C-alpha positions as CSV (number, residue, x, y, z in Angstrom):
1,M,15.3,-9.2,25.8
2,A,17.8,-6.3,26.0
3,A,19.7,-5.9,29.2
4,E,18.6,-2.9,31.3
5,P,21.0,0.0,31.8
6,K,22.6,-0.1,35.2
7,T,21.8,3.4,36.2
8,A,19.1,3.1,38.8
9,L,19.4,1.7,42.3
10,N,18.3,-1.5,40.7
11,G,15.5,-0.4,38.3
12,N,15.0,0.7,34.8
13,R,15.7,4.4,35.1
14,K,17.9,6.5,37.2
15,F,16.2,8.1,40.2
16,N,18.0,11.3,41.3
17,P,18.9,10.9,45.0
18,A,18.7,14.7,45.3
19,Q,15.1,14.7,44.3
20,P,12.3,14.0,46.8
21,W,10.7,10.5,46.7
22,G,7.0,9.9,46.6
23,V,4.3,7.5,45.7
24,E,4.7,8.1,41.9
25,E,8.3,7.1,42.1
26,S,7.4,3.8,43.9
27,L,4.7,3.1,41.3
28,D,7.3,3.5,38.6
29,L,10.1,1.6,40.5
30,Y,7.9,-1.5,41.1
31,H,6.0,-1.2,37.7
32,V,2.7,-1.5,39.5
33,Q,0.6,0.0,36.7
34,A,2.2,-2.3,34.1
35,W,1.5,-5.7,35.8
36,G,-1.4,-4.5,38.0
37,K,-3.7,-3.9,35.0
38,G,-5.7,-1.5,37.2
39,Y,-6.3,-4.0,40.0
40,F,-3.5,-2.6,42.2
41,G,-2.2,0.8,43.1
42,V,-0.7,2.9,45.9
43,N,-2.6,5.5,47.9
44,A,-1.4,8.8,49.3
45,S,-0.3,7.1,52.6
46,G,2.2,4.9,50.7
47,H,0.1,1.7,51.1
48,V,-0.7,-0.8,48.3
49,V,-4.4,-0.7,47.5
50,V,-6.5,-3.3,45.7
51,R,-9.1,-2.0,43.2
52,P,-11.3,-5.1,42.4
53,D,-13.2,-3.4,39.5
54,T,-10.1,-1.3,38.4
55,G,-11.8,1.9,39.5
56,E,-10.0,4.3,41.8
57,E,-13.2,5.2,43.6
58,R,-13.4,1.8,45.3
59,E,-10.3,0.4,46.9
60,I,-9.0,-1.7,49.7
61,D,-5.9,-0.8,51.7
62,L,-3.7,-4.0,52.1
63,L,-2.0,-2.8,55.3
64,E,-5.4,-2.1,56.8
65,V,-6.4,-5.6,55.9
66,V,-3.3,-7.1,57.5
67,E,-3.8,-5.0,60.7
68,G,-7.5,-6.1,60.7
69,L,-6.5,-9.7,60.5
70,E,-4.0,-9.3,63.4
71,A,-6.8,-7.9,65.5
72,R,-8.6,-11.2,64.8
73,D,-5.5,-13.2,65.8
74,L,-4.5,-14.1,62.3
75,T,-0.9,-13.4,61.6
76,T,1.1,-13.4,58.4
77,P,1.9,-15.2,56.2
78,V,-1.6,-15.1,54.8
79,V,-3.1,-15.4,51.3
80,V,-5.8,-12.8,50.7
81,R,-8.2,-13.6,48.0
82,F,-10.3,-10.8,46.5
83,S,-13.5,-12.4,45.3
84,D,-14.6,-9.3,43.4
85,I,-11.5,-9.6,41.2
86,L,-12.6,-13.1,40.2
87,A,-16.0,-11.7,39.3
88,H,-14.4,-8.9,37.3
89,R,-12.0,-11.3,35.4
90,L,-15.0,-13.4,34.3
91,R,-16.9,-10.4,33.1
92,R,-13.8,-9.1,31.2
93,L,-13.5,-12.5,29.5
94,H,-17.1,-12.5,28.6
95,E,-17.0,-8.9,27.3
96,A,-13.9,-9.5,25.2
97,F,-15.5,-12.4,23.4
98,A,-18.9,-10.7,23.1
99,Q,-17.2,-7.7,21.4
100,A,-15.3,-10.0,19.1
101,I,-18.4,-12.0,18.2
102,S,-20.3,-8.8,17.4
103,E,-17.4,-7.4,15.2
104,S,-17.0,-10.6,13.3
105,D,-20.7,-11.2,12.9
106,Y,-20.2,-14.6,14.5
107,K,-23.3,-16.7,14.5
108,N,-22.9,-18.5,17.8
109,S,-21.8,-17.9,21.3
110,Y,-18.8,-18.3,23.7
111,A,-18.4,-19.9,27.1
112,A,-15.3,-20.3,29.3
113,V,-14.9,-23.4,31.4
114,Y,-12.7,-23.0,34.4
115,P,-10.1,-25.8,34.8
116,I,-10.3,-26.4,38.6
117,K,-6.7,-27.7,38.6
118,V,-5.7,-24.1,38.4
119,N,-6.9,-23.5,41.9
120,Q,-9.0,-26.4,43.4
121,Q,-9.8,-24.7,46.7
122,R,-13.5,-25.2,47.2
123,L,-14.3,-21.6,47.9
124,V,-12.5,-20.5,44.7
125,V,-14.2,-23.0,42.5
126,E,-17.6,-22.2,44.0
127,E,-17.1,-18.5,43.5
128,V,-16.0,-18.9,39.8
129,Y,-19.0,-21.1,39.2
130,R,-21.4,-18.7,40.9
131,Y,-20.0,-15.6,39.2
132,G,-20.0,-17.3,35.8
133,R,-23.6,-18.3,36.0
134,E,-24.9,-15.2,34.1
135,F,-22.5,-15.9,31.2
136,G,-23.2,-19.7,31.1
137,F,-19.6,-20.5,32.0
138,G,-18.8,-24.1,33.1
139,L,-16.1,-26.2,34.6
140,E,-13.3,-28.4,33.4
141,V,-12.0,-31.5,35.2
142,G,-8.8,-33.5,34.6
143,S,-9.1,-36.3,37.1
144,K,-11.5,-38.6,38.9
145,P,-11.4,-36.7,42.2
146,E,-12.1,-33.4,40.3
147,L,-15.0,-35.0,38.6
148,L,-16.5,-36.1,41.9
149,A,-16.3,-32.5,43.2
150,V,-17.8,-31.0,40.1
151,M,-20.6,-33.5,39.8
152,A,-21.9,-32.4,43.2
153,M,-21.4,-28.7,42.6
154,T,-23.4,-28.6,39.3
155,E,-26.7,-29.7,40.8
156,N,-29.7,-28.4,38.7
157,A,-27.4,-26.8,36.1
158,S,-28.1,-28.7,32.9
159,D,-27.1,-25.7,30.8
160,R,-23.6,-25.4,32.3
161,L,-20.8,-27.3,30.5
162,I,-18.6,-29.8,32.1
163,I,-15.5,-30.7,30.0
164,C,-13.6,-33.9,31.1
165,N,-10.0,-34.0,30.1
166,G,-7.1,-36.2,31.2
167,F,-6.7,-40.0,31.2
168,K,-9.9,-41.9,32.1
169,D,-10.5,-45.4,33.4
170,D,-13.6,-47.5,33.2
171,S,-15.2,-46.2,36.4
172,Y,-14.5,-42.6,35.3
173,I,-16.3,-43.1,32.0
174,E,-19.2,-44.9,33.7
175,A,-19.7,-42.0,36.1
176,V,-19.7,-39.5,33.2
177,T,-22.3,-41.6,31.4
178,L,-24.5,-41.7,34.4
179,A,-24.1,-38.0,34.9
180,T,-25.5,-37.6,31.4
181,K,-28.6,-39.3,32.6
182,L,-28.8,-36.8,35.5
183,G,-29.1,-34.1,32.9
184,R,-25.6,-32.7,33.0
185,T,-24.1,-31.3,29.8
186,I,-20.9,-33.3,30.3
187,I,-18.4,-34.1,27.5
188,P,-15.6,-36.6,27.9
189,V,-12.7,-35.7,25.7
190,V,-11.0,-38.7,24.2
191,E,-7.3,-38.3,25.0
192,N,-6.2,-41.8,23.8
193,F,-8.0,-44.2,21.6
194,D,-8.8,-46.8,24.2
195,E,-11.2,-44.4,25.9
196,L,-13.5,-44.6,23.0
197,G,-14.2,-48.3,23.6
198,L,-15.2,-47.5,27.3
199,I,-17.5,-44.7,26.2
200,L,-19.2,-47.0,23.7
201,K,-19.5,-49.8,26.3
202,H,-21.2,-47.7,28.9
203,A,-23.4,-45.9,26.3
204,R,-24.8,-49.4,25.4
205,T,-25.2,-50.4,29.0
206,Y,-27.1,-47.4,30.1
207,Q,-28.9,-46.6,26.8
208,V,-27.3,-43.1,26.5
209,R,-26.4,-41.1,23.5
210,P,-23.3,-39.5,24.9
211,R,-21.7,-36.2,24.0
212,I,-18.1,-37.0,22.9
213,G,-15.2,-34.8,22.4
214,V,-11.7,-35.5,20.9
215,R,-8.5,-33.8,21.6
216,V,-6.4,-33.1,18.4
217,K,-2.7,-33.5,18.6
218,L,-1.7,-30.4,16.8
219,F,1.3,-30.0,14.5
220,S,1.5,-26.4,15.6
221,E,3.8,-26.2,18.6
222,G,3.3,-23.9,21.5
223,S,5.8,-21.5,23.0
224,G,7.6,-20.8,26.3
225,R,8.0,-23.3,29.2
226,W,5.0,-25.4,28.1
227,S,5.7,-25.6,24.4
228,A,5.6,-29.4,24.5
229,S,1.9,-29.3,25.3
230,A,1.4,-29.2,21.6
231,G,3.2,-30.9,18.7
232,D,3.9,-34.5,17.8
233,K,5.4,-35.3,21.2
234,S,2.6,-33.8,23.2
235,K,1.3,-35.9,26.1
236,F,-2.4,-35.8,25.2
237,G,-4.5,-36.0,22.1
238,L,-5.0,-38.2,19.0
239,F,-3.1,-38.0,15.7
240,I,-5.2,-37.2,12.7
241,T,-5.0,-40.9,11.6
242,E,-6.5,-41.9,15.0
243,I,-9.2,-39.3,14.7
244,L,-10.2,-40.7,11.3
245,E,-10.3,-44.2,12.9
246,L,-12.5,-42.8,15.7
247,F,-14.8,-41.2,13.1
248,K,-15.0,-44.6,11.3
249,V,-15.9,-46.5,14.6
250,L,-18.6,-43.9,15.5
251,K,-20.1,-44.2,12.0
252,E,-20.2,-47.9,12.3
253,H,-22.2,-47.5,15.5
254,D,-24.5,-44.9,14.0
255,M,-23.1,-42.4,16.6
256,L,-21.6,-39.6,14.4
257,D,-24.1,-37.2,16.0
258,C,-22.4,-37.9,19.4
259,L,-19.1,-36.5,18.3
260,Q,-19.9,-32.9,19.3
261,L,-16.6,-31.3,20.3
262,V,-13.0,-30.9,19.0
263,H,-10.4,-29.7,21.4
264,C,-6.8,-28.7,21.5
265,H,-4.4,-27.5,24.1
266,P,-1.7,-25.2,22.6
267,G,0.0,-24.8,25.9
268,S,0.0,-22.8,29.1
269,Q,1.1,-19.1,29.5
270,L,1.5,-18.7,25.7
271,Q,3.5,-15.4,25.4
272,D,3.4,-15.2,21.6
273,I,0.1,-14.5,19.8
274,R,1.4,-16.1,16.6
275,R,1.4,-19.5,18.3
276,I,-2.2,-19.0,19.3
277,K,-3.2,-18.0,15.7
278,D,-1.5,-21.1,14.3
279,A,-3.1,-23.5,16.7
280,I,-6.7,-22.0,16.3
281,N,-6.3,-22.0,12.5
282,E,-5.3,-25.7,12.5
283,L,-8.0,-26.7,14.9
284,A,-10.7,-24.8,12.9
285,H,-9.7,-26.7,9.8
286,V,-10.0,-30.1,11.6
287,Y,-13.4,-29.0,12.9
288,A,-14.5,-28.0,9.4
289,E,-13.3,-31.3,7.8
290,L,-15.1,-33.5,10.4
291,R,-18.2,-31.4,10.1
292,L,-18.3,-31.8,6.3
293,M,-17.7,-35.5,6.7
294,G,-20.9,-35.8,8.8
295,A,-19.9,-35.4,12.4
296,G,-22.4,-33.7,14.7
297,L,-19.9,-31.2,15.9
298,R,-21.3,-28.2,17.9
299,Y,-18.4,-27.0,20.0
300,I,-14.8,-26.0,19.3
301,D,-12.6,-25.9,22.5
302,V,-9.5,-23.9,22.0
303,G,-8.1,-25.0,25.4
304,G,-5.9,-22.9,27.7
305,G,-2.9,-20.8,26.9
306,L,-4.3,-17.3,27.5
307,G,-1.3,-15.7,29.3
308,V,-0.9,-13.4,32.3
309,D,1.6,-10.5,32.0
310,Y,3.5,-11.2,35.2
311,D,6.3,-8.7,34.6
312,G,4.2,-6.0,32.8
313,S,6.5,-5.7,29.9
314,G,4.0,-6.8,27.2
315,T,6.7,-8.7,25.4
316,N,7.4,-12.2,24.0
317,F,9.0,-13.2,27.3
318,S,8.2,-16.3,29.3
319,S,6.7,-14.3,32.1
320,S,4.8,-11.9,29.9
321,M,2.6,-11.9,26.7
322,N,2.8,-9.8,23.6
323,Y,-1.0,-9.5,23.2
324,T,-4.1,-8.3,25.1
325,L,-7.2,-10.2,26.1
326,N,-9.1,-8.4,23.4
327,E,-6.6,-9.3,20.8
328,Y,-6.8,-13.0,21.9
329,A,-10.6,-13.0,21.7
330,N,-10.5,-11.3,18.3
331,D,-8.0,-13.8,16.8
332,V,-9.9,-16.8,18.1
333,V,-13.3,-15.7,16.8
334,Y,-12.0,-14.3,13.5
335,R,-10.0,-17.4,12.6
336,V,-12.8,-19.9,13.5
337,A,-15.3,-17.7,11.6
338,S,-13.1,-17.4,8.5
339,V,-12.6,-21.1,8.2
340,C,-16.3,-21.9,8.7
341,N,-17.4,-19.2,6.3
342,A,-15.0,-20.4,3.6
343,R,-16.4,-23.9,4.0
344,D,-20.0,-22.8,4.3
345,I,-20.6,-24.6,7.6
346,P,-22.3,-23.4,10.8
347,H,-20.3,-21.6,13.4
348,P,-19.7,-23.7,16.5
349,M,-19.9,-22.5,20.1
350,I,-16.4,-21.4,21.2
351,I,-15.1,-22.7,24.4
352,S,-11.8,-21.7,26.2
353,E,-10.1,-23.1,29.3
354,S,-8.5,-19.8,30.4
355,G,-7.9,-20.7,34.1
356,R,-4.7,-18.8,34.6
357,A,-6.2,-15.6,33.2
358,I,-9.2,-16.0,35.4
359,A,-7.6,-16.8,38.7
360,A,-4.1,-15.3,38.9
361,Y,-5.0,-11.7,39.8
362,H,-7.4,-12.4,42.7
363,S,-4.8,-13.7,45.3
364,V,-2.1,-11.9,47.1
365,L,0.4,-13.6,49.4
366,I,1.5,-11.3,52.3
367,F,4.3,-12.1,54.7
368,D,6.5,-10.3,57.3
369,V,10.3,-9.8,57.2
370,L,12.0,-11.4,60.2
371,G,15.4,-9.7,59.8
372,S,18.2,-9.1,57.4
373,S,21.9,-9.7,56.7
374,A,24.1,-7.2,55.0
375,L,27.6,-7.4,53.5
376,D,28.2,-3.7,53.6
377,K,27.8,-3.5,57.3
378,F,31.6,-3.9,57.9
379,Q,33.0,-0.5,58.7
380,V,36.7,0.5,58.5
381,T,38.5,3.8,58.6
382,G,41.3,2.8,56.2
383,D,43.9,3.7,58.9
384,P,45.8,0.6,60.1
385,A,46.4,2.2,63.4
386,L,42.7,2.5,64.1
387,D,41.4,-0.6,62.4
388,Y,44.0,-3.0,63.8
389,T,45.0,-3.0,67.5
390,G,47.3,-6.0,67.5
391,G,51.1,-5.8,67.7
392,E,52.1,-7.9,64.7
393,E,53.2,-6.5,61.4
394,L,50.5,-6.5,58.7
395,P,50.9,-9.2,56.1
396,Q,51.3,-7.8,52.6
397,P,47.9,-8.9,51.3
398,V,46.2,-7.0,54.2
399,Q,48.3,-4.0,53.5
400,D,47.1,-4.2,49.8
401,L,43.5,-4.2,51.0
402,F,44.1,-1.1,53.0
403,D,45.6,0.5,49.9
404,A,42.7,-0.6,47.7
405,F,40.2,0.9,50.2
406,R,42.0,4.3,50.6
407,T,42.5,4.8,46.8
408,V,39.0,4.2,45.6
409,S,38.1,7.0,43.2
410,E,35.8,7.3,40.1
411,R,38.9,7.0,37.9
412,R,40.3,3.8,39.6
413,L,37.1,1.9,40.4
414,V,37.9,-1.2,38.3
415,E,41.6,-1.2,39.3
416,C,40.8,-1.0,43.0
417,Y,38.2,-3.8,42.6
418,H,40.8,-6.1,41.0
419,D,43.4,-5.2,43.6
420,A,40.9,-6.1,46.4
421,L,40.0,-9.4,44.7
422,T,43.6,-10.4,44.3
423,A,44.5,-9.5,47.9
424,R,41.5,-11.4,49.3
425,E,42.5,-14.5,47.4
426,Q,46.1,-14.3,48.8
427,V,44.7,-13.9,52.3
428,L,42.6,-17.0,51.9
429,Q,45.6,-19.0,50.5
430,M,47.8,-17.9,53.4
431,F,45.2,-18.8,56.0
432,N,44.6,-22.2,54.5
433,L,48.4,-22.9,54.7
434,G,48.5,-21.8,58.3
435,L,50.5,-18.7,57.6
436,L,47.8,-16.2,58.7
437,S,45.9,-15.8,61.9
438,L,42.1,-15.7,62.3
439,E,42.3,-12.1,63.4
440,F,44.1,-11.1,60.2
441,R,41.6,-13.0,58.2
442,G,38.7,-11.2,59.9
443,L,40.4,-7.8,59.3
444,A,40.9,-8.7,55.6
445,E,37.2,-9.7,55.4
446,R,36.1,-6.3,56.8
447,L,38.4,-4.4,54.4
448,Y,37.3,-6.3,51.4
449,W,33.6,-5.8,51.9
450,A,34.1,-2.2,52.9
451,T,36.1,-1.6,49.7
452,C,33.4,-3.2,47.6
453,A,30.7,-1.1,49.2
454,K,32.8,2.1,48.6
455,I,33.2,1.1,44.9
456,R,29.5,0.4,44.6
457,D,28.5,3.8,46.1
458,S,30.8,5.5,43.5
459,C,29.2,3.4,40.7
460,R,25.7,4.6,41.6
461,K,26.8,8.1,40.5
462,L,27.9,6.9,37.0
463,E,25.8,7.1,33.9
464,R,27.0,3.7,32.7
465,L,28.8,1.0,34.6
466,P,32.1,-0.7,33.6
467,E,31.3,-4.2,32.6
468,E,33.5,-5.6,35.4
469,L,31.4,-4.0,38.0
470,E,27.9,-4.8,36.7
471,D,27.3,-7.6,39.2
472,L,28.6,-5.6,42.2
473,E,25.2,-4.4,43.2
474,S,23.9,-7.9,43.2
475,I,26.9,-9.3,45.1
476,L,26.5,-6.7,47.9
477,S,22.7,-7.1,48.1
478,D,21.2,-7.8,51.5
479,T,19.3,-11.0,52.4
480,Y,15.9,-10.3,53.9
481,F,14.7,-13.3,55.9
482,C,10.9,-13.8,55.3
483,N,8.3,-15.6,57.3
484,V,7.1,-17.8,54.4
485,S,7.9,-21.0,52.6
486,V,8.7,-20.7,48.9
487,F,8.0,-24.4,48.5
488,Q,4.5,-24.2,50.0
489,S,3.3,-20.8,48.7
490,L,5.4,-20.0,45.6
491,P,6.4,-23.4,44.1
492,D,6.6,-22.1,40.6
493,S,9.2,-19.5,41.7
494,W,11.4,-22.3,42.9
495,A,10.7,-25.0,40.3
496,I,10.6,-23.1,37.1
497,E,11.8,-19.6,38.1
498,Q,8.4,-18.1,37.4
499,L,8.4,-14.4,38.0
500,F,5.9,-12.8,40.3
501,P,5.6,-9.1,41.1
502,I,6.9,-8.6,44.7
503,M,7.0,-5.3,46.6
504,P,6.4,-3.8,50.1
505,I,2.8,-3.0,50.9
506,H,3.6,0.1,52.9
507,R,6.3,2.8,53.3
508,L,6.0,3.5,49.6
509,E,6.1,7.2,50.2
510,E,9.7,6.6,51.3
511,R,12.8,6.0,49.2
512,P,14.0,2.4,49.4
513,T,17.7,2.4,50.3
514,R,18.5,-1.3,50.3
515,T,18.7,-3.9,47.6
516,A,18.0,-7.5,48.6
517,V,17.2,-11.1,47.8
518,L,14.6,-12.9,49.8
519,A,15.2,-16.0,51.9
520,D,12.4,-18.1,53.4
521,I,12.4,-19.9,56.7
522,T,12.9,-23.4,55.4
523,C,16.2,-25.2,56.0
524,D,17.0,-25.3,52.3
525,S,19.4,-23.2,50.3
526,D,16.9,-23.2,47.4
527,G,14.3,-21.5,49.6
528,K,15.0,-18.1,48.2
529,I,13.8,-15.6,45.6
530,D,16.5,-13.9,43.6
531,H,14.8,-12.9,40.4
532,F,12.3,-10.1,40.2
533,V,10.1,-8.4,37.5
534,S,11.5,-5.6,35.3
535,L,10.2,-4.1,32.2
536,R,13.4,-4.7,30.4
537,D,15.1,-7.7,32.0
538,V,15.0,-9.9,35.1
539,K,16.3,-8.1,38.1
540,R,18.5,-10.1,40.5
541,T,17.7,-8.0,43.6
542,L,14.7,-6.1,44.9
543,E,14.6,-2.5,46.2
544,L,13.5,-2.5,49.8
545,H,13.4,-0.2,52.9
546,E,15.8,-0.3,55.9
547,L,14.3,-2.4,58.7
548,R,13.4,-0.3,61.7
549,G,13.8,-2.1,65.0
550,T,10.8,-4.1,66.0
551,E,8.5,-2.4,63.5
552,K,6.8,-4.9,61.2
553,Y,7.8,-4.8,57.5
554,Y,5.4,-6.5,55.1
555,L,6.0,-7.7,51.6
556,A,3.5,-9.1,49.1
557,V,3.6,-11.3,46.1
558,F,0.9,-10.6,43.6
559,L,-0.8,-12.7,40.8
560,V,-0.5,-15.9,42.8
561,G,-4.1,-17.1,42.4
562,A,-3.2,-19.7,39.7
563,Y,-1.5,-23.0,40.6
564,Q,0.5,-21.9,43.6
565,E,-1.9,-23.2,46.3
566,T,-2.4,-26.5,44.6
567,L,1.2,-27.1,43.7
568,G,2.6,-26.2,47.1
569,D,4.3,-28.9,49.2
570,L,5.1,-29.5,52.9
571,H,8.9,-29.0,52.8
572,N,10.1,-28.6,56.4
573,L,6.4,-29.3,57.3
574,F,5.3,-25.7,56.6
575,G,1.7,-26.2,55.6
576,D,-1.0,-24.0,54.1
577,T,-1.0,-20.4,55.2
578,H,-4.1,-18.6,56.5
579,V,-6.5,-17.7,53.7
580,V,-9.1,-14.9,53.9
581,H,-11.7,-13.9,51.3
582,V,-12.1,-10.1,51.3
583,R,-15.0,-8.3,49.6
584,L,-15.9,-4.7,48.8
585,H,-18.9,-3.5,50.8
586,D,-21.7,-1.9,48.8
587,E,-21.8,1.1,51.1
588,G,-18.0,1.5,50.9
589,G,-15.1,-0.2,52.7
590,W,-14.4,-3.9,52.9
591,W,-15.4,-6.9,54.9
592,I,-14.1,-10.4,55.4
593,E,-16.4,-13.0,53.8
594,E,-14.6,-16.1,54.8
595,I,-11.6,-17.1,56.9
596,V,-9.7,-20.4,56.3
597,K,-7.2,-21.0,59.1
598,G,-3.8,-22.2,58.0
599,D,-2.4,-25.6,58.9
600,T,-1.4,-26.3,62.5
601,A,1.7,-28.3,63.4
602,N,-0.3,-31.4,64.3
603,K,-2.2,-31.3,61.0
604,V,0.9,-31.3,58.8
605,L,2.4,-34.0,61.0
606,E,-0.7,-36.1,60.3
607,Y,-0.2,-35.5,56.6
608,M,3.2,-37.3,57.0
609,E,1.5,-40.2,58.9
610,Y,2.8,-39.3,62.4
611,D,0.5,-40.5,65.1
612,V,-0.2,-37.2,66.7
613,A,-2.0,-38.8,69.6
614,E,1.2,-40.5,70.7
615,L,3.5,-37.5,70.4
616,Y,2.6,-35.6,73.6
617,P,2.4,-38.8,75.8
618,A,5.9,-39.8,74.6
619,L,7.4,-36.4,75.5
620,S,5.5,-36.4,78.8
621,R,7.0,-39.8,79.8
622,D,10.5,-38.5,78.9
623,C,9.9,-35.5,81.2
624,E,8.9,-37.7,84.1
625,R,12.1,-39.7,83.7
626,A,14.1,-36.5,83.7
627,I,12.4,-35.3,86.9
628,R,13.1,-38.7,88.5
629,D,16.8,-38.6,87.5
630,G,17.2,-35.0,88.7
631,R,18.0,-33.6,85.3
632,M,14.9,-31.3,85.2
633,T,12.7,-29.6,87.8
634,L,9.0,-30.1,87.8
635,A,8.5,-26.4,86.8
636,E,10.9,-26.9,83.8
637,S,9.0,-30.0,82.8
638,Q,5.7,-28.3,82.9
639,L,7.0,-25.4,80.9
640,L,8.3,-27.7,78.2
641,K,5.1,-29.7,78.1
642,R,2.9,-26.6,77.8
643,F,5.1,-25.3,74.9
644,Y,4.9,-28.7,73.1
645,E,1.1,-29.0,73.6
646,S,0.4,-25.4,72.5
647,E,2.7,-25.6,69.5
648,L,1.1,-28.8,68.3
649,D,-2.2,-26.9,68.0
650,G,-0.5,-23.7,66.8
651,Y,0.3,-22.2,63.3
652,A,3.0,-24.0,61.4
653,Y,4.7,-20.6,60.7
654,L,6.5,-18.3,63.0
655,E,4.3,-16.0,65.1
656,P,5.1,-12.8,67.0
657,P,5.5,-12.9,70.8
658,G,2.1,-13.2,72.5
659,A,0.3,-14.3,69.4
């Protein structure tokens, strides 16, 4: 992707500081309309709003939600799930395929199956399953525990598909076989050849004609971070030779009618539509060949891969996608239909496992900023008589720093920057040799950063930056300390540098005057976010507002409904955040459908096998010994014990005073 011109504060176009700032400028700066897809906007008050059905006539003010939660003693960080967005995403998926089926004169139907690994939270899975009922959508499982959950949830739903992927042992296959006798439309997908023997064994034992699927190891490779999901070295699936052997075994057992589904998984977050076309075309030909050979195939499962445009650029970039949902549906339907028509075989029912595209948009992570650190806070006048009150003669490198600061001009920006860098290095060398006092080192530090800030301010007036100064904005960026754990709530940001849209949820009628990176509250240098969405390139800093005293400043991360909750870990023992489900009210406004309180300290300690019942008594005994030895008063002891007991039952994250 092309590098963005360095002409804005940190965005893609130059904002004239002489012009007034308003909501439209914030929408443009944070690219809300590009990645928001109509689900998110900004109202006249400068607050982010959520539009669950993408219509501006019905919206939910995020700041209003946060303030409503605080009134209910629920403080940030919090994940807010918008159930109506889930319903809308499922409807959009259905409509896209319905339109494609109509336009291609396709002679069968479509159903999505939601892979619950994408977000296994019970409430989310139940909502997806409930909202998908009118479209006949089903569920996909990839492990034994997921199978156990789904078997209970699909009571009295014989028409809803259950696709079983992943490695399977004997008991897993046995449970699937018995579920068939319950009336479930459940299809175990053979991932490795040994699973076929287990299926045949339990089919004989329980006198069942099972529905069987097979995953094809595609030659067509995927793209992006998960390109290895397809191709010869992919983790799952059978080679064509193995599929032919499977066909032979089923024929010998007079069970070719049981082979009902072919499946592929071209990858996750496929950004390039060409990869999807190649994979679907290859899978369709495998389907056609097996069908002509006599297999009882009824379904073609195109797997996952439907992307989410996290950065809004609409490009072939790992955090974007160069196609739309409608284009995806059209390509899938058209290519399957073309192959079947050419071979004169019935059109199969099309299945997709588009979990990311279903779930990503419906969750927003909101957290508060605790404070900030700035490198341009160091102030100097440039006059040695005012900036230095000691009696010693200024060392030459310090004098050079004064000269660099005083002579900054548009004509000498690069030269002054190089002079300041050289002088700073000399100061550090002299200090490390014991030739420079701590006071002079501190003065040099102030001069250096003040010079850099002066150069940066001059650069902001330029149409194009000198190459040497392109990183200065990032170097001088603030650090905003945020009440959140990246490892718990945004693991993909840390692990694979996944981009998520991040912006303030209020004050958007004001011009942001700071650029910053975000640091979480874990004791880990990796606990930070220093890459942000941009329509042209990845930004290294985020435009934010100046913090104002004790006034709360809230940021939000969007499109976090897929994978982030299930992948999160307990680094520093920060557990799950509060979660609330918010719905639009039929008469207008919003209401809270469900509240799931975040992990308390004692809960996360129990996760790590601490005996919580023994923690408080151990501290209490230590307090009594301190009282006995005169190291602590009784009042101090009681204060410490009250703190310890209340915090064991309290939220694992930081809470405001009095919360």
